[in-house]
VOGU-3710 file (C-alpha; in Angstrom, 3 decimals, decimal comma):
1> mkavvmagge> 133,412/168,899/38,058  132,968/167,152/41,071  134,193/163,854/42,094  133,140/161,043/44,557  135,111/158,136/45,731  133,527/155,469/47,550  134,955/154,193/50,437  132,179/152,527/52,217  133,721/148,697/51,680  134,665/146,035/54,206
11> gtrlrpmtan> 136,728/144,153/52,064  135,502/140,879/53,653  137,518/138,379/51,041  140,627/140,527/52,210  140,163/139,350/55,393  141,851/139,304/58,000  144,014/142,418/56,215  140,479/143,936/56,746  139,835/142,786/59,904  140,593/146,021/61,517
21> qpkpllpvvn> 141,261/148,491/59,019  138,904/149,393/55,770  139,698/148,303/53,052  140,549/151,763/50,976  143,555/152,203/53,627  145,365/148,695/52,870  148,461/150,208/51,844  150,349/149,700/48,149  153,813/150,447/47,951  153,014/151,524/51,562
31> rpimehvlrl> 150,355/154,101/50,777  146,786/153,524/51,107  145,020/152,471/47,941  142,594/155,486/48,232  145,642/157,602/48,806  146,932/156,339/45,188  143,173/157,042/43,822  142,856/160,774/45,478  146,521/162,112/44,171  145,038/160,637/40,653
41> lkrhgfddtv> 141,841/162,802/40,707  144,445/165,696/41,966  146,113/165,194/38,936  143,422/165,293/36,587  141,832/168,341/38,168  139,531/167,129/40,631  140,083/169,392/44,060  136,813/169,438/45,296  135,989/165,535/46,363  133,010/163,756/48,332
51> vtvqflatli> 134,100/161,089/50,354  131,294/158,324/51,085  132,128/156,391/54,152  130,493/153,405/56,151  133,184/150,872/57,606  135,286/152,006/60,265  134,223/155,334/58,385  136,885/157,503/61,119  140,214/155,667/60,572  139,845/157,177/56,944
61> rnyfgdgeel> 139,008/160,496/58,347  141,505/161,034/60,556  144,193/159,632/58,006  142,752/162,045/55,318  141,790/164,731/57,727  140,059/167,491/54,859  142,575/166,738/52,540  145,137/169,509/53,201  148,144/167,502/52,751  147,112/166,865/49,458
71> gmnlhyvaee> 145,703/169,926/48,168  142,656/168,643/47,457  138,802/169,371/49,298  137,588/166,460/51,126  134,378/166,640/52,489  132,770/163,544/54,143  129,579/161,621/54,110  128,698/158,926/56,332  125,943/155,964/55,918  124,263/154,788/58,814
81> vplgtagsvk> 123,488/151,748/56,692  124,759/150,237/53,194  122,940/151,752/50,655  124,300/150,371/47,568  126,357/151,927/45,098  124,151/154,711/43,820  122,288/154,960/47,164  125,194/156,470/48,765  126,210/158,662/45,735  122,397/159,812/47,068
91> naaehlrgep> 123,318/160,328/49,945  126,034/163,031/49,491  124,032/164,566/46,742  124,092/168,219/48,574  127,127/168,339/47,787  126,682/168,034/43,963  123,955/169,145/43,246  124,088/171,714/39,376  126,868/169,738/38,213  128,310/166,591/36,341
101> fivvsgdalt> 130,560/164,563/38,457  132,704/161,455/38,353  131,997/158,684/40,870  135,299/156,590/41,566  135,777/153,761/43,840  138,227/154,090/46,827  140,114/150,412/46,495  141,060/149,885/42,873  144,078/150,831/41,994  143,954/152,924/38,333
111> didlgdmvrf> 145,793/155,138/36,113  143,179/155,852/33,705  142,948/159,183/32,178  139,794/160,719/33,523  140,525/164,156/31,509  139,884/161,908/28,296  137,005/159,967/29,837  135,768/163,467/30,426  136,222/164,543/27,034  134,586/161,704/25,743
121> hrengakvti> 131,646/161,783/27,994  131,201/165,635/26,813  131,455/165,133/22,818  128,264/161,999/23,418  126,710/164,484/25,118  125,904/161,196/27,725  124,274/160,839/30,361  126,159/158,374/32,000  129,162/157,206/31,124  131,315/153,996/32,076
131> glkrvenple> 134,540/153,657/32,641  135,772/149,813/31,071  138,012/147,942/31,158  139,168/144,330/29,573  140,383/141,727/31,908  141,255/137,942/31,915  138,695/136,636/34,243  135,015/138,838/34,258  132,830/136,304/36,854  133,474/139,087/39,498
141> fgiiivdeqg> 132,423/141,947/37,739  129,801/143,493/35,585  129,770/142,708/32,426  128,958/145,759/29,267  128,665/145,312/25,730  128,724/148,804/23,641  128,211/149,475/20,086  131,162/150,733/17,989  129,901/154,375/18,752  130,546/153,245/22,670
151> rvqrflekpt> 126,954/153,395/23,421  125,757/150,703/25,927  123,727/148,137/24,172  123,375/145,422/27,249  125,546/144,839/30,410  124,763/142,065/33,330  125,923/141,917/36,903  128,558/139,333/38,236  127,928/137,122/35,840  128,705/132,795/35,758
161> wgqvfsdtvn> 130,696/131,342/32,918  127,619/130,973/31,034  126,681/134,301/31,118  129,717/135,954/29,643  129,722/137,615/26,113  132,609/139,852/26,541  135,472/140,288/28,797  135,017/144,404/29,014  133,495/144,847/32,310  132,655/147,588/34,511
171> tgiyimepev> 135,225/149,744/36,502  133,088/151,170/38,668  134,457/154,615/37,234  131,462/156,503/36,255  130,794/160,157/34,598  127,287/161,366/35,378  125,088/164,123/35,070  123,292/165,703/37,920  119,820/164,506/37,254  119,853/160,609/37,307
181> ldevaegevv> 120,576/161,221/41,057  116,720/161,715/40,224  116,739/158,307/39,281  118,162/157,225/43,132  115,298/156,610/46,069  116,568/158,572/48,841  117,650/156,463/51,895  117,029/153,123/49,899  119,809/150,328/48,997  119,829/150,712/45,105
191> dwsgdvfpkl> 122,820/149,785/42,696  123,928/151,945/39,743  124,546/148,515/37,743  121,489/146,050/39,232  118,787/149,202/39,595  119,870/152,540/38,171  121,483/151,529/34,624  119,181/148,939/33,345  115,816/151,607/33,684  118,336/154,067/31,835
201> lkdgeplygy> 118,870/151,996/29,174  115,433/150,623/28,939  114,347/154,304/28,772  116,831/154,788/25,460  119,062/157,431/27,435  122,392/157,920/26,558  124,427/155,565/28,680  127,908/155,499/26,977  131,292/153,262/27,756  134,948/154,367/27,461
211> vadgywedvg> 136,866/151,484/26,824  140,543/152,461/29,174  143,915/151,207/28,021  145,162/152,537/31,048  146,014/150,042/34,077  143,057/149,255/36,699  142,577/146,422/39,228  140,131/145,716/41,851  142,141/144,743/44,652  139,120/142,363/46,352
221> tsesylraqa> 141,122/139,482/46,924  145,103/138,590/48,332  146,125/137,648/44,873  145,402/140,806/43,689  146,643/142,542/46,304  150,390/141,560/45,409  149,970/141,532/42,145  149,146/144,928/42,831  152,357/145,719/44,551  154,034/143,800/41,813
231> dvlsgkvdve> 152,736/145,870/38,862  154,008/149,306/40,496  157,088/147,949/41,413  156,933/147,274/37,667  156,390/150,571/36,433  152,785/149,108/34,902  150,771/151,660/37,068  151,518/155,590/37,054  151,121/156,067/40,326  154,060/158,081/42,282
241> idgfevspgv> 156,479/156,372/44,544  157,131/157,744/47,926  161,010/157,546/48,090  164,594/157,464/45,626  165,199/154,577/43,294  168,580/153,858/44,511  169,406/151,438/41,936  167,729/150,299/38,898  164,289/149,204/40,630  165,096/149,313/43,958
251> wmaegaevdp> 163,269/152,184/46,165  164,026/153,769/49,440  162,152/155,996/51,161  163,574/158,604/53,602  165,398/157,355/56,397  165,568/153,962/55,203  168,995/151,862/56,526  170,308/148,704/54,871  173,925/147,660/55,717  176,294/147,238/52,656
261> eavlkgplyi> 176,382/143,433/52,874  172,472/142,626/52,556  171,130/141,053/49,216  168,845/143,401/46,953  167,807/141,881/43,846  164,884/144,480/42,542  162,154/145,873/41,882  161,042/146,171/45,602  160,360/148,739/47,757  161,892/149,396/51,459
271> gdyakveaga> 159,556/152,153/53,396  160,883/155,052/55,891  163,224/154,499/58,716  162,968/150,495/57,899  166,154/148,677/59,095  167,256/145,793/57,188  170,513/143,946/58,433  173,599/142,706/57,070  173,177/138,923/55,296  169,208/139,386/55,018
281> elreftvlgs> 168,279/138,867/51,469  165,602/140,815/49,813  164,294/140,009/46,731  162,076/140,850/43,588  158,624/142,338/44,530  158,679/142,458/48,254  157,504/145,585/49,803  158,612/146,842/53,260  156,581/149,070/55,374  157,688/152,130/57,903
291> nvvvrseafv> 159,637/150,987/60,666  160,342/147,498/59,565  162,912/145,606/60,748  164,478/142,581/59,543  167,508/140,940/60,950  170,459/138,850/59,204  170,026/135,634/57,546  166,444/136,627/56,989  164,646/136,325/53,217  161,538/138,002/52,021
301> hrsvvhdnvy> 160,594/137,260/48,307  157,726/138,717/46,721  155,898/139,227/50,209  154,363/142,547/51,386  154,875/143,596/54,993  152,978/145,997/56,964  154,410/148,772/59,403  156,269/148,121/62,581  156,846/144,349/61,964  159,515/142,221/63,118
311> igsstnlrgc> 161,020/140,069/60,765  163,730/137,836/63,112  167,051/136,267/61,941  166,963/133,262/59,142  163,350/133,674/58,728  161,930/133,151/55,625  158,843/134,664/53,773  157,380/134,377/50,416  154,167/135,411/48,805  152,889/136,271/52,122
321> vigkntdvms> 151,284/139,151/54,022  152,014/140,297/56,916  150,261/142,877/59,041  151,283/145,749/60,819  152,851/145,714/64,134  153,299/142,073/64,055  156,491/140,069/65,063  157,741/137,008/63,125  160,648/135,712/65,138  164,103/133,557/64,379
331> garveegaiv> 163,518/130,561/61,741  160,040/131,137/61,345  158,895/130,263/58,058  155,591/131,531/55,903  154,482/130,556/53,019  152,625/131,543/50,055  149,094/132,759/49,927  149,438/132,873/53,928  148,266/136,414/56,302  149,115/136,972/58,929
341> geecvvesea> 147,293/139,935/60,625  148,220/143,000/63,229  148,965/142,449/66,356  150,664/138,694/66,291  153,143/136,656/67,087  155,064/134,230/65,133  157,166/132,467/67,345  160,570/130,936/66,415  160,900/128,259/64,171  157,148/127,911/63,618
351> ylsndvkvyp> 155,624/127,005/60,212  152,479/128,591/58,217  151,917/127,034/55,129  150,386/127,688/52,302  146,593/130,048/52,282  146,994/129,879/55,838  145,261/133,057/57,527  145,670/134,425/60,662  143,404/136,712/62,159  144,298/139,381/64,118
361> fktieagavv> 145,807/139,104/67,935  147,441/135,900/67,452  150,630/134,416/69,001  151,510/130,849/67,062  153,924/129,191/69,335  157,107/128,041/68,847  157,920/124,864/66,693  153,989/124,435/65,720  153,162/123,696/62,117  150,088/125,424/61,005
371> ndnviwesrg> 148,758/123,529/58,072  144,928/123,584/56,992  144,897/121,326/54,296  141,011/122,194/53,583  141,669/125,156/52,559  139,917/124,760/49,017  142,025/127,003/46,599  144,861/124,367/47,244  142,910/122,257/44,796  143,395/124,927/42,336
381> qrslfgqrgv> 139,621/125,124/41,784  137,788/128,638/40,530  135,490/128,466/43,196  134,166/126,138/46,209  131,199/125,236/44,186  131,134/122,606/41,218  127,779/121,500/39,235  126,613/118,832/41,790  127,599/121,437/45,057  130,707/120,851/46,801
391> sglinveitp> 132,888/117,502/45,437  135,947/116,045/46,251  137,508/112,711/47,237  136,541/111,013/50,712  138,632/111,945/53,033  141,367/113,585/50,471  139,802/116,295/49,836  136,138/116,180/51,098  136,845/115,574/55,304  135,060/115,546/58,332
401> elavrlasaf> 137,128/118,762/59,336  136,105/120,675/55,907  132,420/118,730/56,265  132,218/120,664/59,409  133,390/123,966/58,241  131,117/124,234/55,436  128,195/123,264/57,538  129,112/125,769/60,147  129,535/128,306/56,927  125,824/127,650/56,202
411> atrlkkgsvv> 124,412/127,962/59,257  126,517/130,958/60,265  124,154/132,541/56,925  120,509/131,607/59,115  118,534/132,924/61,924  119,817/130,775/65,031  116,912/128,557/65,613  115,997/127,858/61,650  115,195/124,007/60,634  117,613/122,251/58,228
421> ttsrdvsraa> 117,201/118,525/56,763  120,096/116,203/56,686  120,145/113,361/54,732  122,242/110,829/52,512  122,804/107,915/50,263  123,751/104,181/51,243  127,169/104,797/51,100  128,901/104,832/54,608  131,205/107,945/53,516  128,253/109,739/53,622
431> ralkravisa> 127,294/108,618/56,850  130,532/109,537/58,623  130,270/112,797/56,974  126,668/113,381/57,727  127,229/113,134/60,912  129,986/115,570/60,861  126,980/117,750/59,268  124,709/117,576/62,219  127,618/118,387/64,784  128,157/121,786/63,356
441> ltasaidvrd> 124,708/122,611/62,587  123,237/121,424/65,852  126,213/123,370/67,472  125,613/126,848/66,016  121,716/127,292/67,608  120,220/125,527/64,070  117,909/122,733/64,766  118,065/119,311/62,678  115,380/116,945/61,058  117,650/113,594/59,946
451> levvplpvar> 115,927/112,160/56,789  118,565/109,756/57,391  119,009/107,272/53,975  116,134/108,761/51,592  115,491/109,310/47,581  117,058/112,931/47,243  113,362/113,800/45,538  112,300/113,085/49,351  114,705/114,722/50,841  113,593/118,180/48,675
461> fhtsqsgvag> 110,424/117,468/48,927  110,811/117,700/53,206  113,188/120,540/52,441  110,371/122,495/50,734  107,695/122,120/53,383  106,958/125,334/55,291  109,250/125,820/58,265  112,235/124,758/57,112  115,191/127,063/55,992  117,350/124,919/53,829
471> gislrtspgd> 118,814/121,092/53,526  122,201/119,291/53,302  122,161/116,168/51,387  125,353/113,977/51,117  126,016/111,353/48,042  128,630/109,285/46,725  129,612/111,445/43,240  128,203/109,854/39,967  130,462/107,789/38,062  132,935/108,344/40,847
481> pqsvdimffd> 133,042/105,773/43,992  136,311/107,329/45,324  134,807/110,859/45,762  131,143/112,602/47,641  129,407/115,639/46,469  127,790/117,723/49,711  124,944/119,132/48,483  123,272/123,034/50,073  119,595/123,404/49,427  117,405/126,644/49,997
491> ergadlspga> 113,930/126,749/51,358  112,161/125,290/48,024  114,525/122,106/48,175  116,508/123,044/45,182  119,942/123,893/44,752  121,661/127,080/45,962  121,779/129,710/43,514  125,681/131,463/42,598  124,451/134,501/44,431  123,694/131,879/47,788
501> qrklervfsr> 126,889/129,957/46,902  129,225/133,038/46,812  127,766/134,199/50,431  128,411/131,159/51,423  132,022/130,658/50,338  132,465/133,940/51,687  131,880/132,701/55,327  133,985/129,550/54,689  136,571/131,623/53,014  137,088/134,041/56,380
511> aeyrrafpge> 136,353/130,963/59,015  134,133/133,036/60,367  131,482/130,731/62,397  128,741/131,577/64,790  128,935/129,772/67,399  125,714/128,528/69,741  126,193/129,452/73,764  125,740/126,344/75,824  121,812/126,997/76,471  121,261/127,114/72,646
521> iaeltfpsrg> 122,705/124,242/71,490  120,184/122,678/68,905  118,099/119,237/68,707  118,288/117,052/66,230  115,078/115,131/65,638  114,305/112,313/63,440  111,120/112,616/61,125  108,695/109,587/61,802  106,830/108,591/57,911  109,287/110,604/55,705
531> venyahellr> 108,862/108,582/52,837  105,282/107,948/53,607  104,337/111,310/53,827  106,335/111,564/50,397  104,666/109,233/48,527  101,131/110,128/50,071  101,178/113,592/48,567  102,587/112,333/45,536  99,797/110,138/45,136  97,538/112,788/45,822
541> tvdtsgvgea> 98,965/115,346/43,759  99,994/113,202/40,390  96,982/112,274/37,856  97,154/108,246/38,272  93,752/108,205/36,587  93,373/105,091/33,960  96,469/103,644/35,158  94,415/100,501/36,805  92,109/99,858/34,176  95,118/100,022/31,579
551> glkvvvdcag> 96,910/97,078/33,989  100,128/98,335/32,739  102,961/96,052/33,032  106,839/97,672/33,985  110,464/96,631/34,726  112,030/99,011/37,553  115,383/99,154/37,630  116,036/100,715/41,541  119,934/100,115/41,000  120,686/99,453/44,243
561> gtgalilpsl> 120,066/102,763/45,360  117,812/104,971/47,999  114,758/104,169/45,110  114,660/100,606/46,733  112,938/102,535/49,938  109,910/103,848/48,032  108,960/102,197/44,564  108,187/98,694/45,111  105,124/99,942/47,731  104,282/102,841/46,096
571> lgrigvevlt> 103,865/101,277/42,958  101,706/98,588/44,509  99,548/101,681/45,766  98,990/102,962/42,359  98,005/99,214/40,850  100,056/98,486/38,308  102,245/95,338/37,724  105,354/95,800/38,537  109,209/93,804/38,347  111,709/94,874/40,360
581> vnnrldeasp> 115,431/94,314/39,964  118,739/95,573/42,110  115,708/96,371/44,945  118,313/96,639/47,444  120,364/99,356/49,317  123,989/98,340/47,886  126,376/99,885/50,015  129,139/98,207/48,073  128,300/100,191/45,081  126,469/103,377/45,949
591> tdtlakqmrd> 127,010/104,991/42,575  126,995/104,471/38,997  129,810/104,355/36,663  128,966/104,340/33,000  130,106/100,543/32,491  127,487/99,614/35,501  124,469/101,876/33,982  124,982/100,807/30,484  125,200/96,933/31,787  122,378/97,733/33,829
601> lqhlgelvss> 120,101/99,178/30,796  121,122/96,612/28,348  119,512/93,588/31,272  116,698/96,093/31,554  115,762/95,813/27,655  115,878/92,158/27,680  113,807/91,889/30,755  111,040/94,021/29,135  111,516/92,529/26,076  111,256/88,645/27,588
611> sradfgvrfd> 108,498/89,805/29,957  106,457/91,953/27,116  106,653/94,808/29,479  105,394/98,337/28,711  108,339/99,633/29,092  111,058/100,125/31,695  112,732/102,071/34,218  116,184/102,822/35,564  116,552/105,392/38,179  119,833/106,207/39,347
621> pvaerlslvd> 121,313/105,405/42,824  119,436/108,666/44,405  116,172/108,308/42,537  116,333/111,859/40,960  116,750/110,905/37,398  115,727/108,114/35,102  116,508/106,078/32,168  113,636/105,178/29,907  113,598/101,321/27,762  110,371/101,300/25,332
631> engrvvdndr> 108,626/97,935/24,990  110,886/96,437/22,752  113,298/96,868/24,778  115,687/99,478/23,155  117,300/102,091/25,539  115,984/105,291/24,628  118,289/108,454/25,132  118,006/111,129/27,166  117,586/113,561/24,096  114,476/111,007/23,462
641> allvildlva> 112,917/110,362/26,116  112,866/114,438/26,717  110,701/114,891/23,948  108,614/111,656/24,460  107,767/112,934/27,669  107,066/116,354/26,557  104,965/114,811/23,619  102,991/113,160/26,171  102,583/116,205/28,584  101,811/118,936/25,703
651> aerqggrial> 99,399/116,778/24,424  97,567/115,946/27,499  97,551/119,988/28,658  96,914/121,599/25,316  99,061/124,392/26,600  101,311/126,440/29,390  104,771/126,459/29,309  107,649/124,568/29,274  110,804/124,701/31,259  114,147/124,010/28,858
661> pvtttrvagq> 117,798/124,620/29,166  118,811/126,521/26,154  121,755/123,238/25,330  117,977/121,134/24,460  116,906/120,703/20,784  114,670/122,794/18,934  112,528/119,943/17,937  111,396/120,158/21,604  109,571/123,706/20,840  108,135/122,166/17,488
671> vagyhgaeve> 106,443/119,507/19,900  105,295/121,807/22,060  103,661/124,231/19,786  101,854/121,741/18,245  99,860/120,797/21,128  99,385/124,946/21,837  102,251/124,661/24,421  105,364/127,232/24,418  109,160/126,402/25,848  110,441/128,966/28,315
681> wtptapdela> 114,912/128,658/27,264  116,727/128,713/30,435  119,915/129,047/31,690  121,598/125,299/32,084  122,401/125,557/35,816  120,232/124,045/38,032  118,918/126,513/40,099  117,955/128,274/36,644  115,560/125,277/36,079  114,175/125,551/39,510
691> kaaqaddivf> 113,489/128,893/39,437  112,164/129,010/36,443  109,151/125,909/37,434  108,296/127,952/39,831  105,996/130,169/37,618  102,288/129,186/37,668  101,715/128,258/34,166  104,738/125,698/33,765  103,571/122,195/32,867  106,931/120,461/32,416
701> asdgrggyvv> 109,897/120,988/32,945  113,628/118,869/32,339  117,247/119,454/32,448  117,512/117,096/29,268  119,791/114,574/31,119  117,421/112,586/32,533  115,998/115,112/35,125  112,382/115,957/34,941  109,858/118,457/36,869  106,541/117,420/37,803
711> pefsrtsdgi> 105,466/121,642/38,654  101,880/119,579/40,462  104,034/118,272/43,147  107,336/119,366/43,148  109,635/122,537/41,138  112,559/120,328/41,467  113,888/117,585/39,878  112,071/113,899/41,049  112,711/111,107/38,730  110,016/109,193/41,104
721> aafvrllglv> 107,377/111,957/41,179  108,474/111,903/36,342  107,867/108,098/36,169  104,546/108,471/38,698  103,489/110,841/36,082  104,634/108,906/33,031  102,575/105,679/34,111  99,667/108,172/34,255  100,424/109,627/30,548  100,479/106,279/28,926
731> artrlslsei> 98,053/104,865/30,648  95,787/107,387/29,468  97,211/107,717/25,628  96,982/103,919/25,061  100,065/104,292/23,137  103,375/102,482/23,365  106,499/104,769/23,452  108,245/103,614/20,330  104,604/104,888/19,063  104,648/108,376/20,287
741> dsripqahll> 109,025/108,416/19,621  108,084/108,068/15,982  105,747/110,662/15,464  108,337/113,272/16,739  110,842/114,713/14,012  114,148/112,976/14,456  116,835/115,863/15,562  120,326/116,628/14,449  122,502/118,194/17,457  126,003/117,647/18,183
751> rrsvptpwav> 128,357/118,456/20,622  131,920/119,255/20,834  134,184/120,280/24,153  137,051/122,702/23,432  140,207/122,972/25,849  140,479/126,870/26,770  142,571/128,499/29,391  141,134/130,323/32,353  142,908/133,141/31,385  141,340/133,654/27,627
761> kgsvmravve> 137,548/132,739/28,353  136,642/136,136/28,244  138,417/137,256/24,947  136,761/134,802/23,960  133,893/134,975/24,216  134,381/138,743/23,495  135,676/137,293/19,997  132,710/134,865/19,320  130,627/138,100/19,882  132,567/140,021/17,142
771> esegrevdtt> 132,461/137,091/14,559  128,297/136,897/15,436  127,509/140,494/14,026  125,239/140,950/12,051  123,568/137,923/12,799  120,582/137,069/15,309  122,177/136,188/18,743  120,854/134,685/21,769  122,704/135,008/25,847  120,701/133,372/27,755
781> dgvrvvepdg> 123,540/131,251/28,865  126,308/131,441/26,511  126,076/132,688/23,505  123,545/131,166/20,756  123,987/132,041/17,394  121,395/131,721/14,832  121,387/131,629/11,173  118,783/132,927/8,845  117,318/128,984/8,152  117,063/128,430/12,012
791> awvlilpdts> 119,850/126,491/11,842  122,344/127,597/15,657  125,272/126,940/17,399  125,315/127,635/21,179  129,086/128,692/22,989  129,230/128,347/26,478  132,103/128,189/28,491  132,557/125,628/31,493  131,533/126,617/34,952  134,493/124,287/36,676
801> eavthlwaeg> 136,917/123,136/34,090  138,901/125,137/31,229  136,975/124,129/28,491  134,145/125,634/26,231  131,400/123,972/25,432  129,223/123,791/21,511  126,254/122,717/20,769  124,898/123,121/17,009  121,736/121,773/15,431  120,873/122,008/11,768
811> adsdtaqrll> 118,541/120,762/9,128  120,774/117,691/8,779  123,813/116,372/10,560  125,933/117,898/7,784  124,648/121,199/8,237  125,024/120,642/12,097  128,605/119,682/11,887  129,735/122,666/9,623  128,607/125,196/12,401  130,187/122,848/14,907
821> dewaavveqa> 133,313/122,673/13,060  133,080/126,246/12,206  132,372/128,233/15,498  134,821/125,861/16,973  137,987/127,190/15,125  136,707/130,562/16,359  137,221/129,246/20,170  140,372/128,029/19,221  141,518/130,728/17,082  140,360/133,284/19,808
831> eg> 142,876/131,346/22,493  145,917/131,957/20,479
//
């Protein structure tokens, strides 16, 4: 059986370590990762190996040659352009004809028993066997679930936490029968997990998963790179260490010189011909490459130092990586998570703070303090994006510098000359930060249409117009006047998808921003009549017939936000009698706290009741969401408001589909079905609802939190459009909100959140799946377990916090409470 080693990756997340060398050549305990992989193949009898190369391919060829030094026969197949995981193997098809073959990654450290995996493959008569491993955080990998015999039931590439249904992930190690290559189109970008495996699974082919007991680490980040070194030194992975264990845990290669007065506290590794002077101290998990010099009184702990590095006297290195041919002069200090690229000079007494990245061929001047306080990871977040874009404290976590870097990363992903909209709420902080955003965009050759202060739906509307590539909007964080959200839109005016967010994060983390040449600096324009154009198109597309004849009277609370710029004049054009409150731009109070919201809703109810209005509406400060008060002055909570508006829309449309998140009460399905409509249940991520709303037969969508989509006008949440649509519906039905509400069945839906450490989220979801065996399970988002009587519970890990959310619904509150208690106990037990 032949082997294929995939060595074409750039390793962009590991930059600057991989700025000038391919990821497979990164040393782990002084040997390239790929050499460890080749030695593993050799141990299991795979002597004849094909290596697929693309990025800096010559460096890999020059290092390994024909494989003679390893006792192997290596063939190289180059990709002119990236072809994907399957496309690159197909590119090597001439070397693989007629016999099964194994595929392994050249940049993952492992000691998995490949021979046992081959046995498993043959015994099961598999067409494909996928190597699996259980990990703590499965987000960056493909999740796979198998039955008791190991046959693959389902898999998902790079999920969100809401899609995690197991902690068993795809290692990228495959054994395949030769005919599998027939499923791969030649010369095209094709992936195994994204394209080939789903087709084989659908066709009923025998796909099996081999759950490995051995070690496996995808060395994809600086943290995992340092962890891999520590695991080798701790003996957690079975690889060959080039050297001699001169004392417990202390490894030295040939020619290394260590003064007897040096302090060594293993486990650690000292490379060939390295020199450690008297008084130097090397502590746990330190790795020195070849020809490294460590001068007296230097201190090195949990750091990886590549070849030919000079470490001056009294330097201090902690948890960092120093690239080859770099000089760290006397008294310099490099802190945790910092990475210094190759051929750099860190002059005496310089200080590199946590997580600083220094790219190759740079000089850090003597005494300089390199301290980038806007590196997001210092906040301990798992990702840059949260539920509302990029959020944080004003001028502490969200600074003008960060705004510039974020906008630069967004611009770098777009073509020069693209058009991007910018907008903001009424706050001064958003105004200041938007100026930084505009500067970065225009400096990156992106034309900016600044909408200035507008409701968020107006910003989304103008971003969705032809010729616009995306948008950036800034607002005060809901409920937190000390924080701000920077929201990024795609060309539809919708929030960026998780995939687009990851791409932006990669550019941001590498800090590799595009800058325009002097003649390419882009233009800043201020479109005229933006609000008027929005209002004109809204009234043209949304049915308001019957409003004038019905003589409706409504009370509208603009919450001191941007809705005040459009709502009064818009309602005047519709012909409805309106009483508006908080109809001003309130810079002093640009967001909703819960107390303010409750106080305003109570006041709104009193006004509706005393004025005998038909109903009342309160908008959030950016007019994206709305809350309802019925004709009696009673606040209609978001769950019931969704059902009321759904009932009105479905009754009028008598068909079509309605998009709702899986967390919504199933009473919604009853209401829709009564009127001949059908509900499509979507994941909870904001971009998923917008994606579902793109379909032509969607007549209504809602996120269940006061956000509504009016598809005939816009495919994103729009409180203003929803209000205009509601006016028409109420006018034509001639029923009050309380009358509509009273004809809808009561829902018994309960919620609970259980604290869940990040490290156990995957295993918790695996425990949930195992516990649900034999019952109906829906994995649209999280895991929803359906009981025979129709009661259900949904277990959904939070995407940005160490929490697992649970929803339970039953025929009565007692049933829902029992389900909630039962599954909360499953989650809590799995944590322990």
